[in-house]
Each structure stands twice: as C-alpha cells, then as structure tokens.
C-alpha positions in Angstrom: -9.1 20.7 -5.3 -10.1 17.3 -4.1 -10.1 16.7 -0.3 -8.8 13.4 1.1 -8.6 12.1 4.7 -5.8 9.5 5.1 -5.8 7.3 8.2 -3.3 4.7 9.2 0.1 3.8 10.7 3.3 5.5 9.5 6.8 4.1 9.7 10.3 5.3 9.0 12.0 3.1 6.4 15.8 3.2 7.1 18.4 1.7 4.7 21.9 1.1 5.9 24.3 0.3 3.0 27.3 -2.0 3.1 28.6 -5.3 1.8 28.8 -8.9 2.7 31.9 -10.8 1.7 32.2 -13.6 4.2 30.3 -15.8 6.8 31.0 -15.5 10.5 33.1 -18.2 12.1 31.1 -17.8 15.3 27.7 -18.6 13.8 26.4 -19.4 10.3 25.4 -15.8 9.5 26.8 -13.2 7.1 29.1 -10.5 8.3 27.7 -7.1 7.1 30.3 -4.3 6.8 28.6 -0.9 6.8 30.1 1.7 4.5 28.6 4.7 6.3 25.9 5.5 3.8 22.3 5.5 4.7 18.8 6.7 3.6 15.5 7.1 5.4 12.0 7.9 4.2 8.4 7.7 5.4 6.7 4.4 4.8 3.3 2.7 5.2 0.6 5.5 5.5 3.3 8.1 5.0 4.3 6.5 1.8 0.7 6.5 0.6 0.5 10.3 1.4 3.8 11.1 -0.4 2.8 9.1 -3.5 -0.6 10.8 -3.7 1.1 14.2 -3.5 3.7 13.1 -6.1 1.0 11.9 -8.6 -1.5 14.8 -8.2 -1.3 18.5 -7.5 -5.1 18.6 -7.3 -5.5 16.7 -4.0 -5.3 18.2 -0.5 -4.6 15.6 2.2 -5.2 15.5 5.9 -3.5 12.7 7.7 -4.3 10.9 11.0 -1.5 8.7 12.0 0.6 7.4 15.0 2.7 9.9 16.9 5.6 7.6 17.5 6.6 6.1 14.1 7.4 2.4 13.7 11.0 1.9 12.6 12.0 -0.6 9.9 15.8 -0.6 9.5 17.2 -2.6 6.6 20.8 -3.7 6.0 21.4 -3.6 2.2 24.3 -5.5 0.6 25.1 -3.2 -2.3 27.6 -5.6 -3.8 25.0 -8.3 -4.4 21.8 -6.1 -4.4 20.2 -7.9 -1.5 18.6 -7.0 1.8 20.6 -8.9 4.4 18.5 -8.2 7.6 15.7 -6.1 8.8 15.3 -4.7 12.4 11.9 -3.4 13.5 11.3 -1.0 16.4 8.0 0.2 17.9 6.1 -2.5 16.0 2.8 -1.6 17.7 0.9 1.7 17.9 -1.5 3.3 20.3 -5.1 3.3 19.2 -6.5 6.2 17.1 -8.7 8.8 18.8 -12.2 8.1 17.5 -13.5 11.4 18.9 -11.0 13.2 16.8 -12.1 11.4 13.7 -15.7 12.1 14.5 -14.9 15.8 15.0 -13.2 15.9 11.6 -16.1 14.1 10.0 -18.5 16.7 11.3 -16.4 19.7 10.5 -15.2 19.1 7.0 -16.3 17.5 3.7 -14.1 15.0 2.0 -14.1 13.5 -1.4 -12.5 10.3 -0.2 -11.4 8.6 3.0 -8.4 6.3 2.6 -7.3 3.8 5.3 -3.9 2.3 5.2 -4.2 -0.4 7.9 -1.1 -2.3 8.7 -2.8 -4.0 11.7 -0.4 -2.6 14.3 -3.0 -1.6 16.8 -3.8 1.9 15.5 -7.2 0.8 14.1 -9.6 -1.9 15.5 -12.5 -3.6 13.7 -14.8 -1.3 15.7 -12.8 1.8 14.6 -13.1 0.7 10.9 -16.8 0.2 11.4 -17.1 3.7 12.9 -15.1 5.3 10.1 -17.4 3.5 7.6 -20.4 5.0 9.3 -19.0 8.5 9.8 -18.3 9.4 6.2 -20.6 9.4 3.1 -17.8 9.9 0.5 -15.8 7.3 -1.3 -14.0 5.0 1.1 -10.8 3.0 0.3 -9.0 0.6 2.6 -5.8 -1.4 2.2 -5.7 -3.8 5.2 -3.7 -6.6 6.8 -6.8 -7.6 8.9 -9.2 -10.4 8.1 -12.2 -8.7 6.4 -15.0 -8.5 8.9 -18.8 -8.5 8.6 -18.5 -5.5 11.0 -17.0 -3.2 8.4 -16.4 -4.9 5.0 -19.5 -3.5 3.3 -19.0 -0.1 4.7 -16.0 0.5 2.3 -16.4 1.0 -1.4 -13.0 -0.5 -2.2 -11.0 -3.1 -0.2 -7.5 -3.7 -1.5 -5.4 -6.7 -0.3 -2.6 -8.8 -1.8 -2.7 -12.5 -2.8 -1.3 -13.8 0.5 -3.9 -11.8 2.4 -6.6 -13.2 0.2 -5.5 -16.8 1.1 -5.7 -15.8 4.8 -9.2 -14.5 4.3 -10.3 -17.6 2.4 -8.9 -19.7 5.2 -10.8 -17.7 7.8 -14.1 -17.4 6.0 -14.1 -20.8 4.3 -14.4 -19.8 0.6 -13.7 -17.0 -1.9 -17.5 -16.7 -2.3 -17.9 -15.8 1.3 -15.0 -13.3 1.2 -16.6 -11.6 -1.9 -20.0 -11.4 -0.1 -18.3 -9.2 2.6 -17.1 -6.6 0.1 -18.5 -4.1 -2.4 -15.4 -4.1 -4.6 -12.4 -6.3 -3.6 -9.1 -5.6 -5.4 -6.4 -8.3 -5.1 -2.8 -7.4 -6.1 -0.6 -10.3 -7.3 2.8 -8.7 -7.9 4.0 -9.4 -11.5 0.8 -11.2 -12.2 -1.3 -8.0 -12.1 -4.6 -7.6 -10.2 -8.1 -9.0 -10.0 -11.2 -7.0 -9.1 -14.1 -8.9 -7.6 -17.5 -7.0 -7.6 -20.6 -8.3 -9.3 -18.2 -9.8 -11.9 -14.6 -10.8 -11.9 -12.1 -8.7 -14.0 -8.4 -9.3 -14.5 -5.8 -6.7 -15.3 -2.5 -6.9 -17.1 0.8 -6.3 -15.3 3.6 -4.2 -16.7 6.9 -5.8 -17.0 9.6 -4.3 -14.8 13.2 -5.1 -13.8 12.5 -5.5 -10.1 14.9 -3.7 -7.8 13.0 -3.4 -4.5 9.3 -4.4 -3.7 9.0 -2.6 -0.4 6.2 0.0 -0.6 4.7 -1.2 -3.9 1.4 -1.8 -2.2 1.3 1.8 -0.9 2.0 3.1 -4.4 -0.8 1.0 -5.8 -3.3 2.4 -3.2 -2.1 6.0 -3.8 -2.4 5.6 -7.6 -5.8 3.9 -7.3 -7.2 6.8 -5.3 -5.6 9.5 -7.4 -7.0 8.1 -10.7 -10.4 7.2 -9.3 -10.9 10.7 -8.1 -10.1 11.9 -11.6 -12.2 9.6 -13.7 -14.4 7.6 -11.3 -13.7 4.4 -13.4 -12.6 1.4 -11.4 -10.9 -0.5 -14.3 -9.0 2.6 -15.5 -7.9 3.2 -11.9 -6.6 -0.3 -11.3 -4.7 -0.2 -14.6 -3.0 3.0 -13.6 -2.3 1.6 -10.1 -0.6 -1.4 -11.8 1.5 0.9 -13.9 2.7 3.0 -11.0 3.5 -0.1 -8.9 5.6 -1.5 -11.7 7.5 1.8 -11.8 8.0 1.7 -8.0 9.5 -1.8 -7.9 11.9 -0.9 -10.7 13.4 1.8 -8.4 15.7 1.4 -5.4 14.2 1.2 -1.9 10.9 2.8 -1.0 10.5 5.3 -3.9 7.9 7.8 -5.0 6.5 7.7 -8.5 5.8 10.8 -10.6 3.1 11.2 -13.3 5.9 11.7 -15.9 7.6 8.5 -14.9 4.3 6.6 -15.2 3.5 8.1 -18.6 7.0 7.3 -19.9 6.8 3.8 -18.6 3.4 3.2 -20.3 4.6 4.6 -23.6 7.4 1.9 -23.7 5.6 -1.0 -25.4 8.2 -3.5 -24.2 6.9 -3.0 -20.6 3.3 -4.2 -21.4 2.7 -7.9 -20.9 0.8 -10.0 -23.4 -2.1 -12.1 -22.3 -4.4 -12.0 -19.4 -2.0 -11.7 -16.5 -3.0 -10.1 -13.2 -0.7 -7.3 -10.6 
C-alpha cells in the first residue's frame, strides 16, 4: 500500500439547477428559475483526494486541509447546458499549521507528498519551502502561485495550466527562467494536451472528448498523474494517463470522479485519440 500526504485547500462545489427563458426588465441580466434540484461535492484538494481513491485501491491518503471549506455555488441552466452564475463564499483560508506538518513528517514515511495549492492563503511561499525540506519522497504540486526560487526546485513535479504559465513568464521574464526554477514543469493546455519541460521538452497528445463541464479537470489530472507515477515511475506514461483521465472528466457533468474502468474504455475507443502532436 502506497502512502500519500495530500495538502491544500478544499471547497464544496454546489450546483443549483434551473432554466433561463428571459432577460430581466430591471437590468440586462438573465432570470434564473430554480427547479429545486441541486448537487454538491468536494472540490479542489478534496476532488484530488476523491479521484486518487477512485483510480487506485493501493493508495492510502492522509489529508491536511482547511477546516472551513470554501463554497463555490453554481447556477446551471439545464435547458441550454450553461453555467449562468457562480457565487463564492469563504474565498480565503487560515494558514496551515507548519508544526503539524513537521510532526507528520517526523512520525510517518510517505511515498509522495501532493500539494493542491489554490493560493487562498492556506499555504505561503515559506510553507511550500518548508514542505520541500521536510520530506525526502516524491513531491508534486499544482499551484496558482508564481513559481518561486524559494521552493521551485524543492518539488519534483510542478503542474500548472497554460494561463498560469503565461503569468509566470510575465513575472520571470522568459520561459527559460521559469524552466530554471523547476525540476519537471508540466503545463496542461486543455484540448491541446500537455507539455513537459525538464532537460528536454516533450509534448503529449490530447484525447478528443465531447466537453460537458471543465470544472475540476485540473484536479483529475493531478490525481491521475500521482496514481500512475507511483505505479510505474515513468513521467511520460503518467502524463499520458493524466491526459486520458482529464478527457473523461470533462465529458461528464459537473465536478466528476473518473474510474479506472472509464479511463480504460475511453482509451480503447480509437475515435477518442487525436492525430498529430497536440498537447492537454
């Protein structure tokens, strides 16, 4: 059984369903008529945890997260298949207890530490640096922060999306400088796949999917990356599997979990594999 420590902010993703048929006469905004149906699920760090557990029965997870969850409430127009509005609550989080992390580091051995950092105040740059120093196992991070000299090289794998890469380039001045701050930098690009920057640059195919909802796809990618890497310790294989699982996730409604069976079935369908050198 592999042991994973997961650190980061958790939210509650709420979905309220209804329909929009007209625009208000009071202001140029849609009128949303709720139909009484709603769903809720754990998001952010909680979504990473749930996807890891869904994809592998050979991983035991310990989670350090915020006590008061962030709320993301979405109004979904089922008639047109669109999100009309999102309302957020508790958008910041108290800082993590570093003494607790240090106690955990000294009392238990982990195969991987996974950080899901939504930059809501739970983890500072100093905290990330301390986490990098405390653990000698594989370390993964998905972060909304600008990658820092303080902690960048202390993580084996840094995962960001294309918009976050542009923000890092703007902050550091060049992609070359961003790469110098990382061991392996993995950039997800939605339907265009992924790029891995280490000593060399490698691009990865995407898997075609009928996109239903993109919320949580990055969490699924991180979860699948960790699961597969702990199985095979091969970066390329792990990124391809993460691409596959992300494609399955966006083809499902709302923030959804992906099973191993779903991923395997999706891969076997040749129509879902892109041609050429696209990147997810």
